[in-house]
C-alpha positions as CSV (number, residue, x, y, z in Angstrom):
1,X,163.7,123.7,197.5
2,X,161.7,124.2,194.2
3,X,160.3,121.3,191.2
4,X,162.3,121.9,188.1
5,X,160.8,120.8,184.9
6,X,161.5,121.7,181.4
7,X,160.0,121.4,177.8
8,X,161.8,118.9,175.2
9,X,161.2,118.2,171.3
10,X,158.9,115.4,171.7
11,X,159.0,112.1,169.3
12,X,155.8,111.6,168.0
13,X,153.7,110.1,165.3
14,X,151.9,112.2,162.8
15,X,148.1,112.8,162.9
16,X,147.4,110.1,160.7
17,X,149.4,107.2,162.4
18,X,148.7,108.0,165.9
19,X,145.4,105.4,166.5
20,X,148.5,102.5,164.7
21,X,151.2,103.6,167.0
22,X,149.5,104.0,170.5
23,X,149.2,101.2,172.7
24,X,148.2,100.8,176.5
25,X,151.7,100.0,178.8
26,X,154.0,97.7,178.5
27,X,152.8,96.2,182.0
28,X,149.1,96.1,182.4
29,X,149.2,93.4,180.0
30,X,151.4,90.1,179.2
31,X,153.5,89.3,175.8
32,X,150.7,87.3,175.0
33,X,147.9,89.7,174.7
34,X,150.5,92.1,173.2
35,X,151.0,89.9,170.1
36,X,147.4,89.6,169.9
37,X,146.3,93.5,169.6
38,X,149.5,94.2,167.7
39,X,148.6,91.6,164.9
40,X,148.5,92.4,161.4
41,X,149.9,96.4,162.9
42,X,153.2,97.4,162.2
43,X,153.3,100.6,163.3
44,X,152.5,99.5,166.8
45,X,154.1,100.2,169.8
46,X,153.9,96.9,171.5
47,X,157.5,96.5,168.6
48,X,159.0,99.3,170.8
49,X,157.8,98.5,174.3
50,X,157.1,94.7,174.3
51,X,159.8,93.4,171.4
52,X,159.6,89.9,172.3
53,X,156.1,89.5,170.0
54,X,158.8,90.3,167.5
55,X,160.1,86.1,167.9
56,X,158.5,83.1,168.3
57,X,155.9,82.5,170.7
58,X,157.6,81.6,174.0
59,X,160.4,84.4,173.8
60,X,161.6,85.3,177.2
61,X,161.2,89.4,177.0
62,X,164.3,89.2,179.3
63,X,166.6,87.7,176.6
64,X,169.4,90.2,175.3
65,X,168.3,90.2,171.7
66,X,165.0,91.3,172.8
67,X,166.0,94.8,174.3
68,X,168.1,95.2,171.0
69,X,165.3,94.6,168.6
70,X,163.3,97.1,170.8
71,X,166.0,100.1,169.6
72,X,165.9,98.7,166.3
73,X,162.5,99.2,165.6
74,X,162.2,102.1,167.5
75,X,165.0,103.4,164.9
76,X,162.9,101.8,162.3
77,X,159.5,103.9,162.9
78,X,161.8,106.9,163.0
79,X,163.3,105.9,159.2
80,X,159.7,105.1,158.2
81,X,158.0,108.1,159.5
82,X,156.0,106.3,161.8
83,X,157.4,108.9,164.8
84,X,159.3,112.5,163.7
85,X,161.0,114.5,166.4
86,X,159.3,117.9,166.9
87,X,161.5,121.0,166.2
88,X,160.7,122.9,169.1
89,X,160.8,122.0,172.5
90,X,157.6,122.3,174.1
91,X,155.6,120.9,176.3
92,X,151.9,119.2,176.3
93,X,148.3,118.2,177.6
94,X,147.4,115.0,177.4
95,X,143.7,114.6,178.4
96,X,141.7,111.4,179.1
97,X,138.0,110.7,179.0
98,X,136.5,107.7,181.1
99,X,132.9,107.6,181.8
100,X,131.9,110.8,181.0
101,X,134.9,112.7,182.7
102,X,137.9,113.9,181.7
103,X,141.4,114.5,183.7
104,X,144.0,117.2,182.2
105,X,147.8,116.4,182.5
106,X,151.0,118.5,181.3
107,X,153.9,116.5,179.7
108,X,157.0,117.6,180.7
109,X,160.8,116.5,181.7
110,X,160.7,115.6,185.4
111,X,164.8,116.4,186.6
112,X,166.2,113.4,187.2
113,X,167.9,115.2,190.8
114,X,164.4,116.0,192.1
115,X,164.0,112.3,192.3
116,X,167.2,111.4,193.9
117,X,166.2,113.9,196.6
118,X,163.4,112.9,197.0
119,X,161.3,116.2,196.0
120,X,159.3,113.8,193.7
121,X,157.8,111.5,196.6
122,X,156.9,107.6,196.0
123,X,154.3,105.5,197.9
124,X,155.3,102.8,197.1
125,X,158.5,100.3,197.1
126,X,160.3,98.5,193.6
127,X,161.5,95.7,193.2
128,X,165.2,95.9,191.9
129,X,164.4,92.7,188.9
130,X,162.2,95.6,187.8
131,X,163.9,98.4,187.8
132,X,166.7,96.9,185.9
133,X,164.3,95.5,183.0
134,X,163.5,98.7,182.7
135,X,166.8,100.5,183.0
136,X,167.7,98.2,179.8
137,X,164.7,99.3,178.1
138,X,165.9,103.1,178.7
139,X,169.6,102.4,177.9
140,X,169.1,100.3,174.3
141,X,166.5,103.3,173.3
142,X,168.6,106.4,174.3
143,X,165.0,107.3,175.6
144,X,161.7,107.1,177.7
145,X,159.6,105.9,174.8
146,X,156.5,106.0,178.1
147,X,155.2,108.1,180.3
148,X,155.3,108.0,183.9
149,X,152.1,109.2,186.3
150,X,153.1,112.3,188.8
151,X,150.4,114.4,190.7
152,X,151.2,117.7,192.4
153,X,148.5,120.0,194.2
154,X,146.1,121.6,192.1
155,X,147.1,125.3,190.9
156,X,145.0,127.6,189.9
157,X,147.3,129.8,187.3
158,X,148.2,125.9,185.6
159,X,144.7,125.1,185.4
160,X,143.5,128.8,183.3
161,X,146.8,128.3,181.2
162,X,145.3,124.3,180.0
163,X,141.7,126.2,179.9
164,X,143.2,128.5,177.4
165,X,145.3,125.6,175.4
166,X,142.5,123.0,175.1
167,X,140.6,126.0,173.4
168,X,142.6,125.3,170.6
169,X,141.8,122.5,168.0
170,X,143.7,119.3,169.7
171,X,146.8,117.8,167.5
172,X,144.9,114.4,168.4
173,X,141.7,113.3,169.3
174,X,140.8,109.2,169.4
175,X,138.8,107.1,171.0
176,X,141.0,103.8,172.3
177,X,139.9,100.4,172.1
178,X,138.7,100.4,175.6
179,X,135.9,103.6,174.8
180,X,139.0,105.9,176.5
181,X,139.2,109.1,174.6
182,X,142.7,110.7,174.4
183,X,143.1,114.6,173.1
184,X,146.2,116.1,173.0
185,X,147.7,119.5,172.3
186,X,151.2,121.5,172.0
187,X,152.0,124.6,174.0
188,X,154.3,126.1,172.0
189,X,154.2,129.6,172.5
190,X,157.4,131.1,174.4
191,X,155.5,132.8,177.3
192,X,153.3,129.4,178.2
193,X,156.2,127.3,178.6
194,X,158.0,130.0,180.4
195,X,155.3,130.5,183.2
196,X,154.7,126.4,183.4
197,X,158.5,126.2,184.3
198,X,157.7,129.3,186.4
199,X,155.0,128.3,187.9
200,X,155.9,124.4,189.0
201,X,159.2,125.7,190.1
202,X,156.8,127.3,193.2
203,X,156.2,123.6,194.1
204,X,157.7,122.2,197.0
205,X,156.9,118.6,195.4
206,X,155.6,116.0,192.8
207,X,154.1,112.7,193.6
208,X,154.5,109.6,191.8
209,X,150.5,108.7,191.4
210,X,151.4,105.2,188.9
211,X,154.7,104.5,187.1
212,X,157.3,103.2,190.4
213,X,159.6,101.2,188.1
214,X,159.6,103.4,185.6
215,X,160.3,106.2,186.8
216,X,163.3,104.6,188.9
217,X,164.8,103.4,186.2
218,X,164.4,106.5,183.9
219,X,165.8,108.6,186.7
220,X,168.6,105.8,187.2
221,X,170.1,105.2,184.1
222,X,170.0,109.8,183.4
223,X,171.8,109.3,186.4
224,X,174.1,106.6,185.2
225,X,174.6,108.8,182.4
226,X,175.6,112.1,184.1
227,X,178.6,110.1,186.0
228,X,179.6,108.2,183.0
229,X,179.8,111.5,181.0
230,X,183.1,113.2,181.4
231,X,182.3,116.6,180.3
232,X,178.7,116.3,182.2
233,X,176.7,120.0,182.8
234,X,174.2,119.6,183.9
235,X,171.5,120.8,181.2
236,X,171.9,117.8,178.9
237,X,168.3,115.7,178.1
238,X,169.4,112.7,180.3
239,X,169.5,114.7,183.1
240,X,165.3,114.6,182.3
241,X,162.5,112.1,182.2
242,X,159.5,112.0,180.7
243,X,156.2,112.5,183.1
244,X,152.7,113.7,183.0
245,X,151.5,115.2,185.7
246,X,147.8,116.1,187.1
247,X,146.2,118.5,189.3
248,X,145.2,116.1,192.5
249,X,142.2,117.1,192.3
250,X,140.9,115.1,188.8
251,X,142.4,111.8,190.0
252,X,140.5,109.2,191.0
253,X,141.9,106.2,192.9
254,X,139.6,103.2,192.3
255,X,139.2,100.0,195.0
256,X,142.1,97.3,194.7
257,X,140.7,94.3,195.8
258,X,141.6,90.6,197.5
259,X,140.9,87.3,196.7
260,X,142.7,84.1,199.0
261,X,143.0,80.9,197.5
262,X,142.0,78.9,200.9
263,X,140.4,79.1,204.9
264,X,143.7,78.2,206.3
265,X,142.4,74.7,207.3
266,X,139.0,76.5,208.6
267,X,135.3,76.2,207.7
268,X,133.4,79.1,205.9
269,X,131.2,79.2,209.7
270,X,134.8,78.7,212.1
271,X,136.5,82.0,209.7
272,X,132.8,84.3,210.8
273,X,133.5,83.5,214.1
274,X,137.1,84.3,214.1
275,X,136.5,87.9,212.3
276,X,133.8,89.1,214.9
277,X,137.0,89.5,217.3
278,X,137.6,92.7,215.8
279,X,134.6,93.2,213.1
280,X,131.0,94.0,213.2
281,X,129.6,91.1,210.9
282,X,127.0,91.5,209.1
283,X,125.2,89.1,206.2
284,X,124.1,91.7,203.2
285,X,123.0,88.2,201.2
286,X,124.3,86.1,197.6
287,X,125.4,89.7,196.4
288,X,128.5,91.0,196.2
289,X,128.0,94.6,198.1
290,X,130.4,97.7,197.6
291,X,132.1,98.9,201.0
292,X,130.3,102.0,201.8
293,X,133.3,103.8,203.6
294,X,136.5,103.4,204.9
295,X,137.0,100.8,207.4
296,X,134.2,99.0,206.3
297,X,134.6,95.9,203.9
298,X,132.9,93.8,201.6
299,X,133.0,90.1,202.1
300,X,132.1,87.6,199.9
301,X,132.1,83.2,200.5
302,X,130.2,80.1,200.3
303,X,127.9,81.8,197.9
304,X,127.0,84.8,200.5
305,X,128.1,88.3,201.2
306,X,129.1,90.2,204.3
307,X,129.2,93.5,206.0
308,X,132.9,93.9,208.1
309,X,132.9,96.9,209.9
310,X,136.0,97.0,211.7
311,X,135.7,97.4,215.7
312,X,137.1,101.0,217.2
313,X,140.6,100.4,218.7
314,X,141.5,97.9,216.1
315,X,142.7,100.8,213.7
316,X,145.3,104.3,214.6
317,X,143.4,107.3,212.6
318,X,146.7,109.4,213.4
319,X,149.2,107.4,211.9
320,X,148.9,107.5,207.9
321,X,149.6,103.3,207.1
322,X,147.7,102.8,210.1
323,X,144.3,104.1,209.1
324,X,144.7,102.7,205.8
325,X,142.0,100.0,205.3
326,X,144.9,97.9,203.3
327,X,147.1,97.6,206.6
328,X,144.0,96.8,208.9
329,X,142.6,94.0,206.2
330,X,146.9,92.8,205.7
331,X,146.8,92.8,210.1
332,X,143.6,91.4,211.2
333,X,142.2,89.3,208.3
334,X,145.2,88.1,205.7
335,X,148.2,87.3,208.7
336,X,145.9,87.0,211.9
337,X,143.3,85.0,210.7
338,X,144.5,83.4,207.0
339,X,148.2,83.1,207.9
340,X,149.2,84.9,205.1
341,X,152.6,87.5,206.0
342,X,154.1,88.6,202.9
343,X,151.6,90.1,200.5
344,X,154.6,90.6,198.1
345,X,155.4,86.9,197.6
346,X,152.4,84.8,199.1
347,X,151.3,82.6,196.0
348,X,148.1,81.8,197.9
349,X,146.9,86.1,197.5
350,X,145.8,87.9,194.3
351,X,145.0,91.0,193.3
352,X,142.0,92.2,191.6
353,X,141.5,95.9,190.0
354,X,138.6,97.4,190.8
355,X,138.2,98.4,186.8
356,X,137.2,94.3,186.4
357,X,134.2,95.1,188.7
358,X,133.0,93.0,191.9
359,X,131.4,90.4,189.9
360,X,134.6,89.4,189.1
361,X,135.3,88.9,192.9
362,X,132.3,86.6,192.8
363,X,133.4,84.6,189.5
364,X,136.9,83.8,191.1
365,X,135.3,82.3,194.3
366,X,132.0,80.9,192.2
367,X,134.1,78.9,190.0
368,X,136.1,77.1,193.5
369,X,139.8,78.6,192.0
370,X,139.3,81.0,195.8
371,X,138.0,80.3,198.5
372,X,137.1,84.4,199.6
373,X,137.3,87.8,198.2
374,X,137.7,90.9,200.2
375,X,136.8,94.3,198.8
376,X,138.0,97.4,199.9
377,X,136.9,100.7,200.5
378,X,139.4,102.9,197.8
379,X,142.5,104.9,199.3
380,X,142.3,108.6,198.8
381,X,145.0,110.9,197.0
382,X,144.8,113.0,200.2
383,X,145.6,109.7,202.0
384,X,148.5,109.0,199.1
385,X,150.0,112.3,199.5
386,X,149.9,112.7,203.1
387,X,151.9,109.1,203.3
388,X,154.4,110.5,200.5
389,X,154.8,113.4,202.4
390,X,155.7,111.6,205.4
391,X,158.1,109.3,204.1
392,X,156.4,106.5,204.6
393,X,155.7,103.2,202.2
394,X,152.2,102.3,201.7
395,X,151.1,98.1,201.4
396,X,151.6,96.5,198.1
397,X,148.5,96.3,195.6
398,X,146.8,99.5,197.4
399,X,145.8,102.1,194.8
400,X,144.5,101.7,191.1
401,X,144.0,104.3,188.9
402,X,142.8,104.5,185.6
403,X,142.9,105.6,183.0
404,X,145.8,104.3,182.3
405,X,148.2,106.6,180.3
406,X,148.5,106.1,177.1
407,X,152.2,104.8,175.2
408,X,153.0,106.0,172.0
409,X,151.3,109.9,172.2
410,X,154.9,111.3,172.5
411,X,158.4,109.9,173.8
412,X,161.7,111.6,175.4
413,X,164.9,111.4,173.5
414,X,167.8,111.4,175.8
415,X,170.1,112.7,173.6
């Protein structure tokens, strides 16, 4: 019941190109934003992960020729020497610095079978259409172009190895346009590689923090390749996919907040009155406040801010899902009062990552675009792991991780 990982021969940019190549992940920006960021930069990874930018504006990113273009550009980057494969199988350390805090991850080949059997644990449902899109991308490139983001229970020995490696000179060290520092080291020593593999081999599980669709797509393509290979042995490169694994004690989940277009036919005061059934409602002035602790929410509407504290008995602290503030707010506010039943499909609700700040919530209500904003206290890593361990699934839009992994520092080929 152990986790299997392996080192791999990364495909990555020579030092002088890394800043040009590296990009944000494919799913945090739209085609137009990618087009703008890649303007005048032929080496941008967006030409592989969002290749619709090489077509006229308005091109559907799911057209067959867009996927083909991704593979052509991946080949072109290698032909031009903007991406070069390492000679030796290695692990890598990828660290990120944001707001003065650095988190250190190990880049590894994660085992497809561990995902299939549930040793790599998920906490979110995936959508088939999004999986299919990424599967096509993995198939056509025969590579995991972008990593997935895993967490594991902190381990002292891994920390010690990483602490030793980062005393060496970094292979890459740069700050991206958003002010996040990116640092990257190679782990090429055979004894270190062997020991990391052994220590991970004693872990009962790893956890997907971010990138459920990419994980599903990478694993499904690996399984598909195994099935279609009459000479499949089990040690082929396609049995693994690229993940950056961080110890849980270094990760921060930030809040993921809600805005709703209307009050379901109620006046602001009628809405506040209805809230009093399940919450202690206290006015907090005209500026939206940060929720103080679990089961405390901040509400903003009509130029006024309120603190809502869920009354005892309205939640179940012994239930890994019932304890979540997203569950409380979904059931007692969004569903019961505002009539929003399905967070995935209802067009009346939108979600705002905490990275944008509480000011963004106020702005969207004050502009008249939204009627009400609800700020939530962030989920903890322990809650996330408890949910994954009990085989439960979090409600949609529960966790927001920051900083996001930069794509293009290293790529994993499947053959």
